[in-house]
Structure formats: C-alpha cells, structure tokens
Residue frames relative to the residue before (quaternion, step in Angstrom):
aa qw qx qy qz dx dy dz
X 1.0000 0.0000 0.0000 0.0000 0.00 0.00 0.00
X 0.6616 0.5025 -0.3096 0.4626 3.55 0.95 -0.91
X 0.6439 0.5191 -0.3326 0.4531 3.58 1.02 -0.79
X 0.6391 0.5201 -0.3310 0.4597 3.58 0.99 -0.79
X 0.6468 0.5175 -0.3203 0.4596 3.60 0.98 -0.85
X 0.6484 0.5182 -0.3172 0.4587 3.57 0.97 -0.87
X 0.6424 0.5217 -0.3269 0.4564 3.59 0.96 -0.82
X 0.6691 0.5049 -0.3057 0.4516 3.59 0.94 -0.86
X 0.7146 0.4442 -0.2599 0.4737 3.62 1.05 -0.65
X 0.6845 -0.5374 0.2789 0.4061 3.57 1.18 0.24
X 0.5814 -0.6376 0.3736 0.3404 3.59 1.11 0.47
X 0.8081 -0.3166 0.1968 0.4560 3.54 -1.30 -0.30
X 0.5837 0.5892 -0.3897 0.4004 3.62 1.07 -0.54
X 0.6553 0.4928 -0.3013 0.4868 3.58 1.09 -0.74
X 0.6065 0.6337 -0.3521 0.3263 3.54 1.01 -0.89
X 0.6426 0.5506 -0.3494 0.4023 3.60 0.89 -0.89
X 0.7065 0.4313 -0.2662 0.4940 3.59 0.97 -0.83
X 0.6217 0.5820 -0.3499 0.3903 3.55 1.06 -0.72
X 0.6877 0.4848 -0.3093 0.4432 3.58 0.86 -0.87
X 0.6511 0.5058 -0.3222 0.4652 3.59 1.19 -0.47
X 0.7977 0.3549 -0.1611 0.4601 3.58 1.02 -0.71
X 0.7760 0.2822 -0.1841 0.5332 3.64 1.13 0.00
X 0.2516 -0.7438 0.5976 0.1622 3.53 -1.22 0.47
X 0.0906 -0.7976 0.5959 0.0236 3.55 -0.80 1.03
X 0.6406 -0.4989 0.4095 0.4159 3.51 -1.33 0.19
X 0.6729 -0.5330 0.3308 0.3920 3.56 -1.21 0.54
X 0.6686 0.5088 -0.3174 0.4397 3.57 0.93 -0.85
X 0.6661 0.4911 -0.3069 0.4701 3.56 0.91 -0.89
X 0.6410 0.5295 -0.3281 0.4484 3.55 0.97 -0.86
X 0.6514 0.5157 -0.3210 0.4547 3.57 0.96 -0.82
X 0.6566 0.5178 -0.3126 0.4507 3.56 1.00 -0.85
X 0.6660 0.4914 -0.3042 0.4717 3.55 0.95 -0.83
X 0.6297 0.5381 -0.3438 0.4425 3.57 1.01 -0.77
X 0.6400 0.5255 -0.3277 0.4549 3.56 1.05 -0.75
X 0.6971 0.4740 -0.2800 0.4594 3.57 1.05 -0.72
X 0.5666 0.6216 -0.3923 0.3724 3.60 1.18 -0.40
X 0.4748 -0.6611 0.4905 0.3115 3.62 -0.90 0.84
X 0.5765 -0.5933 0.4247 0.3678 3.61 -1.09 0.60
X 0.0601 -0.7801 0.6225 0.0201 3.58 -1.06 0.76
X 0.5648 -0.5952 0.4543 0.3470 3.53 -1.34 0.11
X 0.4628 0.6914 -0.4528 0.3205 3.62 1.26 -0.03
X 0.5116 -0.6145 0.4863 0.3522 3.60 -1.11 0.59
X 0.5863 -0.5930 0.4026 0.3775 3.59 -1.07 0.58
X 0.5157 -0.6361 0.4836 0.3092 3.56 -1.15 0.72
X 0.5252 -0.6172 0.4638 0.3579 3.64 -1.05 0.60
X 0.6011 -0.5747 0.3999 0.3853 3.58 -1.12 0.56
X 0.4256 -0.6888 0.5305 0.2509 3.54 -1.13 0.73
X 0.4040 -0.7241 0.4902 0.2685 3.63 -0.62 1.02
X 0.3724 -0.6908 0.5665 0.2514 3.54 -1.16 0.61
X 0.6867 -0.4768 0.3434 0.4281 3.55 -1.26 0.11
X 0.7091 0.4442 -0.2602 0.4818 3.60 1.15 -0.45
X 0.6108 -0.6011 0.3516 0.3768 3.60 1.14 0.50
X 0.6038 0.5330 -0.3701 0.4630 3.59 1.17 0.55
X 0.5006 -0.6127 0.5144 0.3307 3.52 -1.22 0.49
X 0.6746 -0.4782 0.3446 0.4444 3.60 -1.20 0.24
X 0.6570 0.5102 -0.3202 0.4533 3.60 1.13 -0.48
X 0.5824 -0.6211 0.3589 0.3824 3.57 1.25 -0.04
X 0.5543 0.6098 -0.4069 0.3942 3.61 1.22 -0.07
X 0.5280 -0.6310 0.4557 0.3397 3.62 -0.98 0.77
X 0.3431 -0.7312 0.5542 0.2013 3.57 -1.08 0.79
X 0.4051 -0.6764 0.5515 0.2724 3.55 -1.12 0.64
X 0.3780 -0.7392 0.5099 0.2251 3.59 -0.71 1.05
X 0.2622 -0.7573 0.5830 0.1341 3.53 -0.84 1.08
X 0.5098 -0.6408 0.4632 0.3390 3.64 -0.97 0.71
X 0.4161 -0.6962 0.5276 0.2526 3.56 -0.98 0.87
X 0.3969 -0.7281 0.4942 0.2610 3.63 -0.61 1.04
X 0.4853 -0.6622 0.4900 0.2929 3.56 -1.02 0.83
X 0.4532 -0.6953 0.4875 0.2710 3.57 -0.89 0.94
X 0.2020 -0.7784 0.5844 0.1086 3.56 -0.95 0.90
X 0.3371 0.7951 -0.4646 0.1960 3.56 1.29 0.03
X 0.8427 0.1945 -0.0733 0.4966 3.56 0.77 -0.98
X 0.3220 0.7851 -0.4973 0.1807 3.61 1.12 0.32
X 0.7382 0.3430 -0.2326 0.5323 3.61 1.15 -0.41
X 0.6539 -0.5534 0.3030 0.4176 3.57 1.24 0.38
X 0.3905 -0.6902 0.5624 0.2341 3.52 -1.34 0.42
X 0.6609 -0.4914 0.3540 0.4432 3.63 -1.15 0.33
X 0.2331 -0.7696 0.5837 0.1127 3.58 -0.97 0.92
X 0.1944 -0.8249 0.5243 0.0827 3.58 -0.68 1.10
X 0.4609 -0.7300 0.4215 0.2774 3.59 1.24 0.01
X 0.4739 0.7047 -0.4263 0.3115 3.59 1.20 0.29
X 0.3744 0.7325 -0.4990 0.2725 3.59 1.21 0.13
X 0.5737 -0.5999 0.4314 0.3533 3.57 -1.17 0.59
X 0.1699 -0.7711 0.6103 0.0644 3.55 -0.92 1.03
X 0.2203 -0.8151 0.5302 0.0776 3.58 -0.69 1.12
X 0.0824 -0.7717 0.6306 0.0117 3.53 -1.08 0.90
X 0.7785 -0.3562 0.2124 0.4711 3.61 -1.26 -0.08
X 0.8366 0.0326 0.0241 0.5463 3.59 0.76 -0.98
X 0.7569 0.2569 -0.2147 0.5613 3.58 1.14 0.37
X 0.1746 -0.7428 0.6346 0.1229 3.52 -1.36 0.27
X 0.0622 -0.8156 0.5750 0.0171 3.57 -1.17 0.44
X 0.2372 -0.6935 0.6491 0.2037 3.47 -1.43 0.17
X 0.2600 -0.8183 0.5058 0.0835 3.55 -0.76 1.13
X 0.2936 -0.7264 0.5976 0.1703 3.55 -1.10 0.80
X 0.2887 -0.8082 0.4888 0.1566 3.58 -0.18 1.27
X 0.6462 0.5283 -0.3331 0.4387 3.61 1.05 -0.65
X 0.7621 0.3620 -0.1944 0.5004 3.58 0.95 -0.89
X 0.3245 -0.7842 0.4663 0.2497 3.58 1.33 -0.29
X 0.5960 0.4653 -0.3937 0.5228 3.51 1.03 0.96
X 0.5782 -0.5578 0.4304 0.4114 3.61 -1.16 0.28
X 0.4331 -0.6303 0.5677 0.3048 3.54 -1.25 0.47
X 0.7618 -0.1462 0.0974 0.6236 3.54 1.10 -0.82
X 0.1329 -0.7442 0.6488 0.0868 3.53 -1.30 0.52
X 0.0842 -0.7907 0.6047 0.0439 3.60 -0.83 0.94
X 0.0059 0.7846 -0.6196 0.0219 3.57 -1.03 0.84
X 0.2529 -0.7231 0.6189 0.1735 3.53 -1.29 0.43
X 0.0144 -0.7975 0.6032 -0.0012 3.56 -0.87 0.93
X 0.0297 -0.7539 0.6562 0.0057 3.49 -1.28 0.59
X 0.7277 -0.4493 0.2690 0.4431 3.55 -1.22 0.24
X 0.7067 0.4693 -0.2934 0.4407 3.60 0.85 -0.87
X 0.6328 0.5418 -0.3413 0.4353 3.60 1.18 -0.42
X 0.6915 0.4748 -0.2784 0.4678 3.60 1.16 -0.50
X 0.6985 0.3579 -0.2737 0.5560 3.58 1.26 0.07
X 0.3772 0.7070 -0.5338 0.2700 3.54 -1.12 0.59
X 0.5312 -0.6559 0.4553 0.2835 3.53 -1.32 0.05
X 0.3455 0.7282 -0.5207 0.2815 3.59 1.19 0.29
X 0.2157 -0.8124 0.5377 0.0667 3.57 -0.68 1.15
X 0.3166 -0.7847 0.5093 0.1569 3.56 -0.79 1.05
X 0.4670 0.7258 -0.4366 0.2538 3.60 1.21 -0.22
X 0.7136 0.4045 -0.2621 0.5084 3.61 1.15 -0.43
X 0.5454 0.6046 -0.3987 0.4219 3.58 1.30 0.13
X 0.0441 -0.7945 0.6057 -0.0008 3.56 -0.90 0.92
X 0.5495 -0.6000 0.4617 0.3533 3.53 -1.18 0.60
X 0.1216 0.7701 -0.6174 0.1047 3.54 -1.01 0.86
X 0.5957 -0.5678 0.4111 0.3921 3.59 -1.14 0.48
X 0.5101 -0.6126 0.5073 0.3275 3.54 -1.18 0.62
X 0.3904 -0.7555 0.4677 0.2410 3.64 -0.54 1.08
X 0.6083 0.5602 -0.3710 0.4225 3.62 1.17 -0.30
X 0.6513 0.4775 -0.3162 0.4978 3.60 1.26 -0.19
X 0.5033 -0.6639 0.4491 0.3228 3.63 -0.74 0.94
X 0.5753 -0.6206 0.4028 0.3489 3.64 -0.89 0.84
X 0.5765 0.6044 -0.3745 0.4026 3.59 1.10 -0.64
X 0.7840 0.3194 -0.1490 0.5110 3.59 1.07 -0.73
X 0.5676 0.6288 -0.3659 0.3855 3.59 1.25 0.11
X 0.3841 -0.6669 0.5794 0.2683 3.56 -1.33 0.32
X 0.1899 -0.7724 0.5966 0.1071 3.57 -1.18 0.57
X 0.7175 -0.4566 0.3055 0.4282 3.56 -1.28 0.35
X 0.6575 0.5523 -0.3177 0.4021 3.56 0.94 -0.92
X 0.5558 0.6171 -0.3941 0.3936 3.61 1.17 -0.43
X 0.7174 0.4615 -0.2449 0.4609 3.59 1.16 -0.59
X 0.5283 0.6540 -0.4119 0.3515 3.58 1.19 -0.42
X 0.8502 0.0975 -0.1085 0.5058 3.55 -0.77 1.09
X 0.5162 0.6734 -0.4051 0.3404 3.60 1.25 0.10
X 0.4457 -0.6763 0.4684 0.3529 3.57 1.17 -0.55
X 0.6764 0.4357 -0.2822 0.5226 3.59 1.32 -0.01
X 0.3442 -0.7382 0.5492 0.1871 3.54 -1.19 0.62
X 0.5330 -0.5815 0.4987 0.3592 3.53 -1.25 0.45
X 0.1728 -0.7868 0.5846 0.0968 3.56 -1.14 0.61
X 0.5359 -0.6107 0.4802 0.3306 3.51 -1.34 0.21
X 0.5225 -0.5754 0.5177 0.3577 3.54 -1.24 0.46
X 0.7460 -0.0179 0.0226 0.6654 3.53 1.14 -0.81
X 0.5779 -0.6307 0.3725 0.3599 3.62 -0.86 0.87
X 0.5374 -0.6325 0.4510 0.3283 3.57 -1.01 0.81
X 0.6391 0.5591 -0.3249 0.4164 3.57 1.05 -0.73
X 0.6350 0.5192 -0.3316 0.4660 3.59 1.24 -0.27
X 0.7450 0.3940 -0.1909 0.5033 3.58 1.27 -0.17
X 0.2646 0.8039 -0.4964 0.1934 3.58 1.11 0.63
X 0.5846 0.6179 -0.3680 0.3756 3.58 1.17 -0.44
X 0.8019 0.2421 -0.0821 0.5400 3.59 1.16 -0.59
X 0.4164 -0.7014 0.5136 0.2663 3.63 -0.70 0.99
X 0.6476 0.5053 -0.3242 0.4693 3.59 1.02 -0.77
X 0.6569 0.5092 -0.3109 0.4610 3.57 0.92 -0.90
X 0.6458 0.5144 -0.3173 0.4665 3.57 1.03 -0.81
X 0.6529 0.5274 -0.3182 0.4408 3.57 0.93 -0.88
X 0.6871 0.5191 -0.2948 0.4142 3.57 0.91 -0.91
X 0.6308 0.5340 -0.3672 0.4267 3.63 1.06 -0.47
X 0.6252 0.5421 -0.3497 0.4393 3.58 1.24 -0.14
X 0.3421 0.6680 -0.5543 0.3599 3.55 1.18 0.44
X 0.4063 -0.7736 0.4387 0.2094 3.55 -0.72 1.05
X 0.2281 0.7036 -0.6343 0.2250 3.52 -0.09 1.36
X 0.3304 -0.8268 0.4136 0.1903 3.58 -0.18 1.24
X 0.0915 0.7204 -0.6812 0.0934 3.51 -0.61 1.24
X 0.2853 -0.7671 0.5491 0.1691 3.54 -0.58 1.12
X 0.1581 -0.8570 0.4843 0.0770 3.54 0.18 1.32
X 0.3592 -0.6863 0.5925 0.2210 3.52 -1.28 0.55
X 0.3918 -0.7982 0.4057 0.2115 3.52 -0.17 1.36
X 0.6861 0.4858 -0.3086 0.4449 3.59 0.82 -0.88
X 0.6099 0.5296 -0.3557 0.4701 3.59 1.12 -0.57
X 0.6197 0.5335 -0.3401 0.4644 3.57 1.04 -0.74
X 0.6556 0.5143 -0.3142 0.4549 3.57 0.96 -0.85
X 0.6306 0.5221 -0.3393 0.4633 3.58 1.02 -0.74
X 0.6396 0.5225 -0.3304 0.4569 3.59 0.95 -0.85
X 0.6493 0.5147 -0.3131 0.4641 3.56 1.01 -0.80
X 0.6411 0.5300 -0.3188 0.4544 3.58 1.03 -0.80
X 0.5721 0.6114 -0.3795 0.3936 3.57 1.12 -0.60
X 0.6122 0.5702 -0.3583 0.4144 3.60 1.10 -0.56
X 0.5590 0.5720 -0.3969 0.4504 3.59 1.27 -0.12
X 0.7760 0.3330 -0.1542 0.5131 3.58 1.16 -0.59
X 0.7481 0.2637 -0.1647 0.5863 3.59 1.28 -0.34
X 0.5085 -0.6720 0.4539 0.2896 3.55 -1.02 0.80
X 0.7997 0.0866 -0.0156 0.5939 3.58 1.01 -0.82
X 0.0318 -0.7800 0.6250 -0.0054 3.54 -1.03 0.87
X 0.1127 -0.7678 0.6288 0.0481 3.56 -0.89 1.02
X 0.0737 -0.8051 0.5885 -0.0042 3.56 -0.92 0.94
X 0.0942 -0.7564 0.6450 0.0541 3.56 -0.93 0.95
X 0.0239 -0.8048 0.5919 -0.0360 3.57 -0.75 1.10
X 0.1865 0.7929 -0.5697 0.1097 3.55 -1.16 0.49
X 0.5410 -0.6270 0.4612 0.3185 3.56 -1.33 0.16
X 0.1561 -0.7518 0.6309 0.1113 3.53 -1.31 0.42
X 0.1178 -0.7298 0.6633 0.1165 3.54 -1.21 0.57
X 0.0624 -0.8585 0.5082 -0.0274 3.53 0.08 1.37
X 0.5431 -0.6255 0.4432 0.3425 3.60 -1.10 0.60
X 0.1822 -0.7474 0.6302 0.1050 3.52 -1.22 0.67
X 0.4306 -0.6831 0.5232 0.2726 3.57 -1.14 0.63
X 0.2975 -0.7704 0.5427 0.1531 3.59 -0.66 1.13
X 0.7304 -0.4348 0.3033 0.4306 3.55 -1.34 0.11
X 0.6757 0.4828 -0.3036 0.4671 3.59 1.14 -0.54
X 0.5814 -0.6227 0.3545 0.3855 3.58 1.30 0.14
X 0.5984 0.5636 -0.3643 0.4378 3.58 1.26 -0.02
X 0.4337 -0.6906 0.5184 0.2573 3.55 -1.16 0.70
X 0.0300 0.7866 -0.6154 0.0412 3.54 -1.03 0.87
X 0.2886 -0.7177 0.6039 0.1919 3.54 -1.22 0.59
X 0.1169 0.7714 -0.6150 0.1140 3.57 -0.61 1.15
X 0.0589 0.7947 -0.6028 0.0401 3.57 -1.11 0.64
X 0.5241 -0.6220 0.4918 0.3108 3.51 -1.27 0.53
X 0.1188 -0.7416 0.6492 0.1203 3.55 -1.23 0.53
X 0.1892 -0.7998 0.5645 0.0764 3.57 -1.07 0.74
X 0.8127 0.3110 -0.2204 0.4408 3.52 -1.30 0.50
X 0.6855 -0.4873 0.3525 0.4103 3.52 -1.33 0.15
X 0.6863 0.4777 -0.2819 0.4704 3.59 1.22 -0.44
X 0.3919 -0.7463 0.4626 0.2747 3.59 1.31 0.09
X 0.1020 0.7997 -0.5747 0.1408 3.56 0.74 1.12
X 0.3973 -0.7501 0.4828 0.2155 3.57 -0.73 1.08
X 0.2417 -0.7227 0.6309 0.1461 3.54 -1.06 0.87
X 0.3244 -0.7814 0.4937 0.2013 3.63 -0.39 1.14
X 0.5032 -0.6420 0.4839 0.3169 3.56 -1.19 0.48
X 0.7949 0.0897 -0.0153 0.5999 3.57 1.14 -0.69
X 0.2479 -0.7256 0.6200 0.1662 3.53 -1.37 0.28
X 0.1504 -0.7900 0.5851 0.1046 3.56 -1.10 0.60
X 0.0577 -0.7426 0.6630 0.0749 3.50 -1.36 0.40
X 0.0982 -0.7431 0.6590 0.0625 3.53 -1.10 0.84
X 0.1220 -0.8122 0.5702 0.0141 3.56 -0.66 1.16
X 0.0253 -0.7638 0.6449 -0.0050 3.56 -0.92 1.00
X 0.0398 -0.8185 0.5723 -0.0308 3.58 -0.62 1.14
X 0.1351 -0.7749 0.6154 0.0498 3.55 -1.05 0.90
X 0.4383 -0.7314 0.4546 0.2576 3.56 -0.69 1.07
X 0.7899 -0.1547 0.0899 0.5865 3.59 1.02 -0.66
X 0.5776 -0.5857 0.4437 0.3557 3.54 -1.23 0.52
X 0.6012 0.5689 -0.3528 0.4364 3.56 1.21 -0.49
X 0.7577 0.2351 -0.1522 0.5895 3.60 1.23 -0.41
X 0.0390 -0.8663 0.4975 0.0194 3.60 0.59 1.11
X 0.6392 0.5467 -0.3377 0.4226 3.58 1.16 -0.41
X 0.6286 0.5138 -0.3463 0.4701 3.62 1.23 -0.22
X 0.1227 0.8147 -0.5431 0.1619 3.55 -0.08 1.36
X 0.1742 -0.7443 0.6341 0.1165 3.54 -1.25 0.61
X 0.0410 -0.8220 0.5665 -0.0418 3.56 -0.85 0.98
X 0.0744 0.7843 -0.6141 0.0481 3.54 -1.13 0.73
X 0.1708 -0.7665 0.6127 0.0889 3.58 -1.11 0.76
X 0.0449 -0.8171 0.5731 -0.0440 3.56 -0.88 1.01
X 0.0780 -0.7670 0.6362 0.0312 3.55 -1.12 0.80
X 0.0255 -0.8059 0.5909 -0.0284 3.57 -0.73 1.10
X 0.5142 -0.6196 0.4784 0.3506 3.60 -1.08 0.59
X 0.4656 -0.6942 0.4824 0.2619 3.55 -1.09 0.74
X 0.5854 0.4963 -0.4310 0.4746 3.52 0.55 1.24
X 0.7018 -0.4500 0.3201 0.4500 3.56 -1.27 0.12
X 0.1749 -0.8120 0.5512 0.0788 3.58 -0.73 1.05
X 0.4763 -0.7015 0.4281 0.3127 3.59 1.25 -0.03
X 0.5527 -0.6407 0.4448 0.2935 3.52 -1.34 0.34
X 0.5455 0.6277 -0.3976 0.3876 3.59 1.26 0.05
X 0.6699 0.4964 -0.2879 0.4712 3.58 1.24 -0.25
X 0.2187 -0.7679 0.5917 0.1117 3.53 -1.13 0.74
X 0.7206 -0.5119 0.2795 0.3749 3.53 -1.24 0.58
X 0.6363 0.5438 -0.3679 0.4050 3.68 0.84 -0.74
X 0.5708 0.5989 -0.3874 0.4067 3.61 1.15 -0.46
X 0.7414 0.3899 -0.2075 0.5052 3.58 1.16 -0.55
X 0.4510 0.6932 -0.4567 0.3279 3.59 1.23 0.15
X 0.0589 -0.7754 0.6286 0.0077 3.56 -1.05 0.88
X 0.6022 -0.5367 0.4352 0.3998 3.56 -1.25 0.27
X 0.5806 -0.6111 0.4058 0.3532 3.56 -1.03 0.78
X 0.6610 0.5009 -0.3192 0.4587 3.60 0.89 -0.83
X 0.6112 0.5496 -0.3481 0.4509 3.57 1.08 -0.70
X 0.6689 0.4746 -0.2953 0.4900 3.58 0.97 -0.85
X 0.6239 0.5347 -0.3459 0.4530 3.60 0.99 -0.73
X 0.6405 0.5080 -0.3227 0.4770 3.58 1.05 -0.72
X 0.6445 0.5248 -0.3204 0.4545 3.61 0.99 -0.81
X 0.7887 0.3820 -0.1573 0.4553 3.54 0.84 -1.08
X 0.3707 -0.7221 0.4967 0.3073 3.57 1.13 -0.57
X 0.6035 0.5461 -0.3435 0.4686 3.57 1.27 0.38
X 0.2681 -0.7105 0.6211 0.1936 3.55 -1.24 0.53
X 0.2342 -0.8160 0.5190 0.0997 3.57 -0.54 1.18
X 0.8524 -0.0078 -0.0504 0.5203 3.54 -1.02 0.95
X 0.0015 -0.8646 0.5022 -0.0127 3.59 0.72 1.06
X 0.6401 0.5306 -0.3399 0.4395 3.63 1.16 -0.36
X 0.5998 0.5487 -0.3617 0.4565 3.59 1.27 -0.06
X 0.3286 -0.7035 0.5952 0.2071 3.55 -0.97 0.92
X 0.2219 -0.8433 0.4780 0.1052 3.55 -0.05 1.31
X 0.6023 0.5452 -0.3631 0.4562 3.57 1.27 -0.06
X 0.7541 0.3177 -0.1807 0.5456 3.59 1.26 -0.21
X 0.8876 0.0560 -0.0277 0.4563 3.55 -1.14 0.75
X 0.5895 0.5177 -0.4027 0.4714 3.61 1.09 0.61
X 0.1076 -0.8150 0.5690 0.0200 3.54 -0.68 1.13
X 0.5976 -0.5532 0.4507 0.3656 3.52 -1.29 0.46
X 0.4340 -0.7384 0.4475 0.2572 3.57 -0.55 1.14
X 0.6661 0.5024 -0.3106 0.4555 3.60 1.08 -0.62
X 0.6186 0.5224 -0.3526 0.4691 3.59 1.26 -0.11
X 0.7671 0.3197 -0.1902 0.5226 3.59 1.11 -0.56
X 0.7389 0.2704 -0.2093 0.5806 3.61 1.27 -0.01
X 0.7027 -0.5154 0.3020 0.3866 3.57 -1.29 0.21
X 0.0876 -0.7980 0.5762 0.1534 3.59 0.93 -0.96
X 0.4184 0.7135 -0.4518 0.3342 3.56 1.12 0.70
X 0.2710 -0.7567 0.5780 0.1408 3.52 -0.90 1.02
X 0.6517 -0.5390 0.3719 0.3827 3.56 -1.21 0.54
X 0.4283 -0.6480 0.5617 0.2850 3.54 -1.22 0.61
X 0.6982 -0.4537 0.3361 0.4400 3.58 -1.28 0.19
X 0.6684 0.4972 -0.3074 0.4599 3.59 0.92 -0.87
X 0.6551 0.5033 -0.3137 0.4682 3.59 0.92 -0.85
X 0.6593 0.5109 -0.3063 0.4588 3.55 0.96 -0.87
X 0.6481 0.5170 -0.3159 0.4613 3.59 0.97 -0.84
X 0.6454 0.5091 -0.3195 0.4714 3.59 0.99 -0.78
X 0.6421 0.5229 -0.3249 0.4568 3.56 0.99 -0.79
X 0.6751 0.4842 -0.2952 0.4718 3.60 0.88 -0.94
X 0.6427 0.5218 -0.3261 0.4565 3.58 0.99 -0.81
X 0.6259 0.5367 -0.3344 0.4565 3.58 1.02 -0.78
X 0.6518 0.5061 -0.3123 0.4706 3.57 0.96 -0.82
X 0.6419 0.5156 -0.3235 0.4664 3.58 1.00 -0.78
X 0.6333 0.5276 -0.3282 0.4613 3.57 0.99 -0.83
X 0.6654 0.5200 -0.3034 0.4413 3.58 0.91 -0.89
X 0.7454 0.3955 -0.2168 0.4909 3.60 1.09 -0.67
X 0.4027 0.7256 -0.4758 0.2915 3.62 1.24 0.03
X 0.2814 -0.7878 0.5313 0.1341 3.59 -0.95 0.89
X 0.7862 0.1978 -0.1083 0.5753 3.59 1.19 -0.44
X 0.6192 -0.5379 0.4176 0.3910 3.57 -1.26 0.40
X 0.6193 0.5496 -0.3424 0.4441 3.58 1.05 -0.73
X 0.6600 0.4931 -0.2989 0.4815 3.56 0.96 -0.85
X 0.6290 0.5461 -0.3285 0.4452 3.57 0.99 -0.81
X 0.6859 0.4757 -0.2871 0.4699 3.58 0.88 -0.91
X 0.6235 0.5372 -0.3468 0.4500 3.60 1.02 -0.67
X 0.6244 0.5444 -0.3336 0.4500 3.60 1.01 -0.80
X 0.6949 0.4602 -0.2770 0.4781 3.58 0.88 -0.93
X 0.6140 0.5459 -0.3431 0.4553 3.58 1.10 -0.65
X 0.6420 0.5211 -0.3184 0.4636 3.60 1.01 -0.81
X 0.6302 0.5258 -0.3357 0.4622 3.59 1.05 -0.69
X 0.6514 0.5100 -0.3161 0.4644 3.59 0.96 -0.84
X 0.6282 0.5460 -0.3309 0.4447 3.60 1.03 -0.78
X 0.6668 0.4847 -0.2974 0.4816 3.60 1.14 -0.58
X 0.4723 -0.7056 0.4174 0.3237 3.56 1.28 -0.07
X 0.5304 0.6146 -0.4127 0.4131 3.56 1.18 0.53
X 0.3383 -0.7537 0.5362 0.1734 3.54 -0.80 1.07
X 0.4505 -0.6919 0.4800 0.2965 3.63 -0.79 0.92
X 0.3959 -0.7073 0.5321 0.2449 3.55 -1.05 0.78
X 0.7421 -0.4332 0.2790 0.4287 3.54 -1.33 0.17
X 0.6573 0.5177 -0.3199 0.4445 3.58 0.95 -0.84
X 0.6516 0.5115 -0.3172 0.4617 3.58 0.93 -0.86
X 0.6466 0.5162 -0.3231 0.4593 3.59 0.94 -0.83
X 0.6371 0.5243 -0.3247 0.4623 3.57 1.02 -0.76
X 0.6631 0.4918 -0.2966 0.4800 3.59 0.95 -0.90
X 0.6408 0.5337 -0.3167 0.4520 3.57 0.98 -0.87
X 0.6666 0.5064 -0.3087 0.4515 3.60 0.86 -0.94
X 0.6573 0.5093 -0.3071 0.4629 3.58 0.94 -0.88
X 0.6732 0.4904 -0.2959 0.4677 3.58 0.94 -0.88
X 0.6220 0.5464 -0.3391 0.4468 3.58 1.00 -0.77
X 0.6650 0.4926 -0.3004 0.4742 3.58 0.94 -0.88
X 0.6429 0.5337 -0.3156 0.4496 3.56 0.99 -0.83
X 0.7059 0.4569 -0.2671 0.4707 3.59 0.87 -0.95
X 0.6134 0.5386 -0.3486 0.4606 3.59 1.09 -0.67
X 0.6509 0.5023 -0.3080 0.4787 3.57 1.00 -0.83
X 0.6383 0.5268 -0.3202 0.4609 3.56 1.02 -0.82
X 0.6554 0.5168 -0.3066 0.4575 3.58 0.97 -0.87
X 0.6429 0.5189 -0.3148 0.4672 3.57 1.02 -0.82
X 0.6535 0.5155 -0.3087 0.4603 3.56 0.95 -0.88
X 0.6608 0.5070 -0.3047 0.4621 3.58 0.93 -0.88
X 0.6496 0.5131 -0.3176 0.4624 3.58 1.03 -0.78
X 0.6466 0.5232 -0.3090 0.4612 3.56 1.02 -0.84
X 0.6666 0.4943 -0.2935 0.4746 3.55 0.98 -0.87
X 0.6234 0.5473 -0.3322 0.4489 3.55 1.12 -0.70
X 0.6626 0.4903 -0.3044 0.4774 3.60 1.00 -0.80
X 0.6519 0.5163 -0.3142 0.4579 3.56 1.03 -0.83
X 0.6705 0.5043 -0.3067 0.4495 3.57 1.06 -0.70
C-alpha cells in the first residue's frame, strides 16, 4: 500500500520535498520511509509529538527558544498615526507632505461664533518632524495656494479650534463644497466630513496607466490630481440610525460654476479602492444609510451666490471706510445686486468704521 501511494505521488523525487512540507501520522510516515530508496543524506531528526515525546516514545529535552532580535532597534516609522486636534483629526503622509485624510465634525453652533481668523497665520504643525513638513516658502511662485486641514469657517465657535486649522498641511480645498457642507448643518444636527488628496492613474498616449504628479518647493510637496470628500450626516442624536452618506471625487483644478455636486459623486467602495481607506467603519452601510443626494439638494452655489458670499466676507474684514466703499463699488461693477444680508452687514460695518474714525480724530486732537 505504501509503495502504491509513493508511486502515485511521484516517486522518490517528490519525497524530498514532501517530508519538508507536510506532516503525516507516525504509521504512514514509517511506511513511506520504508519505501524510500537509500540515500547519502543524514537521517532526519525525530518529529516531536504533542505530548513532548519522539515517535519512539522517548521524552524530548526542551531546547530554550532563542529571543527574537528582529525588532530590538525598532521598525520603520511612517508617521501615519492619528493626530488629534480640537475639532478634527488626521493621518499624515510624510513622504508626500500632505494629509492622507482629515476628519472633522460640524454642527450649527460650531459654524457660528466670534472667533476671528485675522490673527491666524499658516505655520507648520509642530507635531510633525521638520524633515517631513511643508513650509510657506514651498508655495511661493508655485501657482498653488496653501489650504486648511479643516475649513476655518467650520471652527468659528472656538479661538483654539480656529487657530489649529492654520497648521500648514496643504489640502487644496474646494470652496463651494465646503459651503455646501456648512449648509447641511441647517438640516442635520451632526455632520462628519472626511477629506483628502488622491493621486490617480491617467491613461497615456501608449494606452498604459501611469501615476504622475507635480511637486512644489524645496520640500517636494505633492500636488494631488484629485480631492475627495465623504460626508456622513445625522438628522438627530435621538435617531442615530437615520444617516445620509455621500462620496465625491473632484479634479484638483477649477471646475467652473456650471457643474453641480452629483456630477462628482462616486460609490463609497470605489473611493475606498482608490484611496486604500475604509470610511466610517462603524457604520453598517447596508442598513439605514441613504444617498445624501437623494434626500438633500447636493446643490453648489451659483456664481452670483458665491460672489455675494465673498463680498460679505470682505465687508466684514474691511478696516477703513475707503476700503469698505471700494468693495461695494467692485460688486456694482460686476452687475450684481447686494442681497438683504449683505446690506445689513455693510450698514453695521459702516457705522462701526465711522465711529472708529471719529474716535481716532478726537484722540488725535487731544494728543
């Protein structure tokens, strides 16, 4: 029987590899050993049994297990651990000098407040080693702008939270998408947003796929080809199972005002495959999760709405009456009529600056 089995398994040529790669019962092993042709190889050591005995029944002497030296000096560190801040967290890509992902939570009360960004400046995150960080000079003359890890407008409730988003980790944000996320807080109690860069393959003229990207500055900061956002919205904490979710990928260039958000929507699994990340892993995406563009507008601002929004921000930051009037004059030149909210902000700012001018004049005469 043993000879027949050996013949079926390929004879003695198979045997040398078989004894190294498989374990058989003692009886079968003995039978196969008897069928094996004699060789000049030294005999194999006995195979220990589960009870610490050799196949012959003699107790085995336990040999000390050598201590592993593999990691005594540490393994390579990639810096991708989660870094926590006041209202957001991120994982950093030290080689590309950009975040792998940034997650933030926003709600209605977090997007309003008196935290002022005028004293906030971009600076490297001190928790990232300088060897792997980007600096202001990397952007000079590059044609690219520095971005926020999380939008400043999402952190107005906290001066500390606002300050921390100015750590200089370049995410080339899409402004109208940020505004849409902020608007969601009018209809949802809680909104979580994961944002990050992508460097996706492109098909060259020879038909082959390649990943290429621009780098800027002395630190070779990577300019991504695309940006992604994953939005998870919850209508209320009292109904935690009612969730809306959407994943979006946009090219990292001007997309114009003729495009709307649904044009950039992708399946969540498709984005996970692109990024190598699993988003919101604690959510059962097969239950109680709806497409956010089916239950909400997914509408981005029009050119006129966007211009009014930017003009309002400029009015709020004006330092002199002359500057204030120039801002409103530029809006009129564009043929856009100010809305009620802008007029209200303008009137308040005008009164504030007029009072400031009067006070300065009075102090000047007294001095």
